[in-house]
C-alpha positions as CSV (number, residue, x, y, z in Angstrom):
1,X,53.7,70.1,85.2
2,X,53.6,69.7,89.0
3,X,54.1,66.2,90.2
4,X,51.7,64.9,93.0
5,X,53.9,63.3,95.6
6,X,53.5,61.5,98.7
7,X,56.2,61.9,101.3
8,X,57.1,59.7,104.3
9,X,60.0,58.9,106.5
10,X,61.9,55.6,106.6
11,X,63.9,54.3,109.7
12,X,67.1,52.7,109.2
13,X,68.6,49.8,111.3
14,X,70.9,52.2,113.1
15,X,68.1,54.6,114.1
16,X,68.7,57.1,111.1
17,X,65.7,58.7,109.3
18,X,65.4,58.9,105.6
19,X,62.9,61.4,103.9
20,X,61.4,59.6,100.8
21,X,59.2,61.1,97.9
22,X,56.9,58.7,95.9
23,X,55.1,59.4,92.5
24,X,52.4,56.6,92.1
25,X,51.8,55.0,95.4
26,X,50.3,51.8,94.1
27,X,52.8,49.1,95.1
28,X,54.7,47.5,92.4
29,X,57.4,44.7,92.4
30,X,59.6,47.0,90.0
31,X,60.2,50.7,90.2
32,X,62.6,53.4,89.4
33,X,64.8,54.9,92.3
34,X,66.3,58.4,91.8
35,X,69.4,59.6,93.6
36,X,70.2,63.3,93.8
37,X,73.3,65.2,93.5
38,X,75.6,67.0,96.2
39,X,74.0,69.9,98.0
40,X,70.5,69.0,96.8
41,X,67.6,66.7,97.8
42,X,64.8,64.8,96.3
43,X,63.4,68.1,94.9
44,X,65.9,67.9,92.1
45,X,63.6,65.2,90.5
46,X,60.2,66.8,91.1
47,X,59.9,68.5,87.8
48,X,60.9,65.2,85.9
49,X,58.5,63.2,88.0
50,X,55.6,65.4,86.5
51,X,56.3,64.8,83.1
52,X,53.5,62.9,81.2
53,X,55.9,60.8,78.9
54,X,57.4,58.7,82.0
55,X,55.9,55.1,82.0
56,X,53.4,54.5,84.9
57,X,56.2,53.1,87.1
58,X,56.4,53.9,90.8
59,X,59.0,56.7,91.1
60,X,60.8,57.0,94.3
61,X,63.4,59.6,95.5
62,X,65.0,59.7,98.9
63,X,67.2,62.4,100.4
64,X,70.6,60.9,101.3
65,X,71.9,61.2,105.0
66,X,72.7,64.9,105.8
67,X,70.8,66.2,102.7
68,X,67.1,67.6,102.7
69,X,65.0,66.4,105.6
70,X,67.0,63.1,106.0
71,X,68.9,63.0,109.4
72,X,72.6,63.5,109.7
73,X,74.7,60.4,110.1
74,X,75.4,59.7,113.5
75,X,77.9,56.7,112.9
76,X,79.1,54.5,110.2
77,X,76.5,54.1,107.5
78,X,76.2,52.6,103.9
79,X,74.2,54.7,101.1
80,X,73.7,51.2,99.4
81,X,72.0,49.7,102.5
82,X,70.1,53.0,102.8
83,X,68.6,52.2,99.3
84,X,67.8,48.6,100.4
85,X,66.1,50.0,103.4
86,X,63.8,52.3,101.3
87,X,62.9,49.5,98.7
88,X,62.1,47.1,101.3
89,X,59.8,49.6,103.0
90,X,58.0,49.8,99.7
91,X,58.0,46.1,99.0
92,X,60.1,46.8,95.8
93,X,62.0,43.9,94.5
94,X,63.8,45.1,91.5
95,X,64.6,48.7,90.5
96,X,65.9,51.0,87.7
97,X,68.4,53.2,89.3
98,X,68.9,56.7,88.2
99,X,71.7,58.9,89.6
100,X,72.5,62.5,89.0
101,X,75.8,64.0,89.6
102,X,77.3,62.7,92.8
103,X,74.2,60.3,92.9
104,X,75.6,58.8,89.6
105,X,78.5,57.0,91.2
106,X,76.4,55.7,94.0
107,X,73.7,54.5,91.3
108,X,76.9,52.5,89.6
109,X,78.1,51.1,93.0
110,X,74.5,49.9,93.7
111,X,74.2,48.2,90.2
112,X,77.7,46.5,90.8
113,X,76.9,45.3,94.4
114,X,73.1,44.4,93.8
115,X,73.0,42.7,90.4
116,X,70.1,40.6,91.2
117,X,68.0,43.7,92.4
118,X,69.1,46.2,89.6
119,X,67.3,46.2,86.3
120,X,69.2,49.0,84.6
121,X,71.2,52.4,85.6
122,X,70.8,55.8,84.1
123,X,73.4,58.5,85.0
124,X,72.8,62.2,84.4
125,X,75.7,64.4,84.4
126,X,77.2,61.8,86.7
127,X,80.5,62.3,88.8
128,X,83.0,59.5,88.8
129,X,85.4,58.7,91.4
130,X,88.9,58.5,90.1
131,X,88.4,60.9,87.4
132,X,91.3,63.4,86.8
133,X,89.6,66.8,86.9
134,X,90.6,69.5,84.5
135,X,88.8,71.9,86.9
136,X,90.1,72.3,90.3
137,X,87.1,74.1,91.8
138,X,85.8,71.3,93.9
139,X,89.0,71.4,95.7
140,X,90.4,75.1,95.7
141,X,88.2,76.7,98.5
142,X,87.9,75.7,102.2
143,X,84.8,73.5,102.9
144,X,83.6,75.9,105.5
145,X,84.1,79.0,103.2
146,X,82.3,77.3,100.4
147,X,79.4,76.1,102.4
148,X,78.7,79.4,103.9
149,X,78.9,81.2,100.7
150,X,76.3,78.9,99.2
151,X,73.8,79.5,101.9
152,X,74.7,83.5,101.5
153,X,73.8,83.1,97.8
154,X,70.7,81.1,98.3
155,X,69.5,83.7,100.8
156,X,70.1,86.6,98.5
157,X,68.3,84.8,95.6
158,X,65.3,83.9,97.7
159,X,65.0,87.6,98.9
160,X,64.9,88.4,95.3
161,X,68.4,89.7,94.4
162,X,68.4,88.2,90.9
163,X,71.6,90.2,90.1
164,X,73.5,88.0,92.8
165,X,73.4,85.3,90.0
166,X,75.7,87.2,87.6
167,X,79.0,87.1,89.5
168,X,78.5,84.3,92.2
169,X,80.8,81.3,92.6
170,X,77.6,79.2,92.4
171,X,76.6,80.3,88.9
172,X,80.1,80.3,87.6
173,X,81.7,77.3,89.1
174,X,79.0,74.9,90.6
175,X,76.2,75.0,88.0
176,X,78.4,75.1,85.0
177,X,81.3,76.7,83.3
178,X,81.5,80.6,82.8
179,X,81.1,80.4,79.0
180,X,77.5,79.0,79.1
181,X,76.3,81.8,81.3
182,X,77.6,84.7,78.9
183,X,74.3,85.4,77.6
184,X,71.5,87.0,79.8
185,X,69.7,84.5,82.1
186,X,66.2,83.5,80.6
187,X,63.0,83.1,82.7
188,X,63.7,79.1,82.5
189,X,67.4,79.7,83.8
190,X,66.2,81.9,86.8
191,X,63.7,79.2,87.7
192,X,66.4,76.4,87.6
193,X,68.7,78.7,89.5
194,X,66.1,79.4,92.0
195,X,65.1,75.8,92.7
196,X,68.8,74.9,93.1
197,X,69.5,77.9,95.5
198,X,66.5,76.8,97.4
199,X,68.2,73.5,98.0
200,X,71.5,74.8,98.7
201,X,70.0,77.2,101.2
202,X,68.2,74.2,102.9
203,X,71.6,72.3,103.1
204,X,73.2,72.4,106.5
205,X,76.6,71.7,105.2
206,X,77.1,68.5,107.4
207,X,79.6,67.1,104.9
208,X,81.8,70.2,105.0
209,X,82.0,70.3,108.7
210,X,82.0,66.8,109.7
211,X,84.1,63.6,108.5
212,X,81.4,61.6,106.8
213,X,81.3,58.1,108.1
214,X,80.0,56.6,105.0
215,X,81.4,53.1,104.7
216,X,83.4,52.0,102.7
217,X,85.5,55.1,102.4
218,X,86.5,55.7,98.7
219,X,90.0,55.3,99.9
220,X,89.3,51.7,100.9
221,X,88.3,50.4,97.3
222,X,89.4,50.6,93.8
223,X,88.2,53.9,92.3
224,X,85.0,53.5,90.4
225,X,86.7,54.7,87.2
226,X,88.6,51.4,87.2
227,X,85.5,49.2,87.8
228,X,83.0,50.5,85.4
229,X,83.3,46.9,83.5
230,X,81.6,45.5,86.7
231,X,78.4,47.1,85.8
232,X,76.4,44.2,84.2
233,X,73.1,45.9,83.5
234,X,72.1,48.1,80.7
235,X,73.2,51.6,81.2
236,X,72.0,55.1,80.0
237,X,74.7,57.7,80.0
238,X,73.2,61.2,79.7
239,X,74.8,64.7,80.1
240,X,73.9,68.3,79.1
241,X,75.4,69.5,76.0
242,X,76.6,72.7,77.4
243,X,78.0,71.0,80.8
244,X,81.6,71.6,81.8
245,X,84.4,69.8,80.3
246,X,84.9,67.8,83.0
247,X,81.5,66.3,82.9
248,X,81.4,66.0,79.3
249,X,84.6,63.9,79.6
250,X,83.3,61.7,82.5
251,X,80.2,60.8,80.4
252,X,82.3,59.7,77.6
253,X,84.5,57.9,80.1
254,X,81.6,56.1,81.7
255,X,80.1,55.3,78.3
256,X,83.4,53.8,77.1
257,X,83.7,51.7,80.4
258,X,80.2,50.1,80.2
259,X,80.0,49.8,76.3
260,X,77.6,52.2,75.3
261,X,77.4,55.9,73.8
262,X,76.5,58.9,75.7
263,X,73.3,61.0,75.0
264,X,73.5,64.8,74.8
265,X,70.8,66.8,76.1
266,X,70.4,69.9,74.0
267,X,70.1,73.4,75.7
268,X,71.1,72.0,79.0
269,X,74.1,72.5,81.3
270,X,74.6,70.3,84.3
271,X,71.1,69.8,85.8
272,X,69.4,68.5,82.9
273,X,66.5,67.1,84.9
274,X,65.6,70.5,85.9
275,X,66.6,72.4,82.5
276,X,65.0,69.8,80.2
277,X,62.7,67.3,82.2
278,X,60.5,66.7,79.2
279,X,63.6,65.5,77.1
280,X,65.1,63.5,80.0
281,X,61.6,61.8,80.5
282,X,61.9,60.8,76.9
283,X,65.4,59.5,77.2
284,X,64.3,57.5,80.3
285,X,61.1,56.1,78.7
286,X,62.8,54.9,75.6
287,X,65.8,53.3,77.6
288,X,63.6,51.5,79.9
289,X,61.2,50.2,77.1
290,X,64.3,48.9,75.3
291,X,65.5,47.2,78.6
292,X,62.1,45.5,78.8
293,X,62.3,44.4,75.2
294,X,65.8,42.9,75.7
295,X,64.2,41.1,79.0
296,X,61.4,39.8,76.9
297,X,63.7,38.6,74.2
298,X,65.9,36.8,76.7
299,X,63.0,34.9,78.1
300,X,61.7,33.9,74.5
301,X,65.1,32.4,73.4
302,X,65.5,31.0,76.7
303,X,62.0,29.2,76.4
304,X,63.0,27.9,72.8
305,X,66.3,26.4,74.1
């Protein structure tokens, strides 16, 4: 089901511009904000936004700086402050934060630094700064060569060369492990791949060619893997059952650190929100309902005492 989204741009205090997509434009004091993965943009969540089993919350997704239709950074900036700016523009006071991959770490950092504003956190195939990677594919290729290859692959796919998916670095390394692609691609696989490659093709490679002036730099703070206990809101940890070993281990590491159990999405690799949007919507709906019940119980118990 296609989501009916409205789009607009939000200006940041330093003159930047953020592209924002919204499902359900009726203003609410509470909403859900979605943070996309690396080399993607807010379109990563559009199939999820169209699912009928999500609650009637306002759903918001913005393009991080240098991705999608948001402007490239022009000086020091904070992705957490950018989230504040997006929420303020919509008069949202409290938020469920959902992060995918690279965006999962940002979601958890937001929950740590904005406890008063964060209701819950859900991470989908999350990354984790400080994790010791088994697979070195994120580091074993020059940034320029990697970015160029991704755009080349995207162009080939958009032009209809489906066979390019059979041996590409994108398919073998970035989406998932080689083993899970051993069988022929289904029509669903091809649709997911086409969406991903369209986003990769649109990505201009800012973070490969420029030093990202994000603050604070990861080297300036304790790695997130050592601060998971500082996430003091309910957390949903979900990962594709067929994701790479690294991401499966990260899901377990995050779950252990925040005191929960990871949820595994059947028939899914890394991009669960594209591969199994209905199942992910169910997970989010059940999680948010449980969070709401906890809040109600706390209010009742507080009143009694």
